[in-house]
Steps between C-alpha positions, in 0.01 A plus 500: 500500500568161345858394409394378170390844386832653615715256307257422217648749241870406549650345195805296536772524234662170409871514462627385158754217495805582293754260351870555474673353192870442445601543128783340326807699421861438383666761728483322840675182592310199624654522845432867531120447422490214761662718768262795429194281512593328821585831657187699414216265415319366810502133555746445214774256570782397270313213343192718419726775371672258269171374368376850445820591304479190283139564415570866416795389297303240298159680452611867520298574820400354839258608771713532808262664754135592544373740764359837571618857414747605777682172523531420126625854418766467767633178362479647142705804585778285664517258214504774243762694692722186483466485121240227447226553249171468680136605429206541720168386340144484628413174335670164512592429132658150469 
């Protein structure tokens, strides 16, 4: 039997990229937001965390991470548990 007949009917599901947004709030201090971002967001150093916090403060929201389902929900849960207002969206809305 040919290999193409065995695997011809398999459909691949594409994983949907998700976007994690930080929303502006008046509850948390600037330093607390910086510490939470550098702790839980991958590849986020203090300079990037400061830029994210300033953009979220000035515009009301900032995209802080994009990825796939298991990773992004893990980061979302940690940030929300620390008191930050975050949202997971399926489209990048700038």
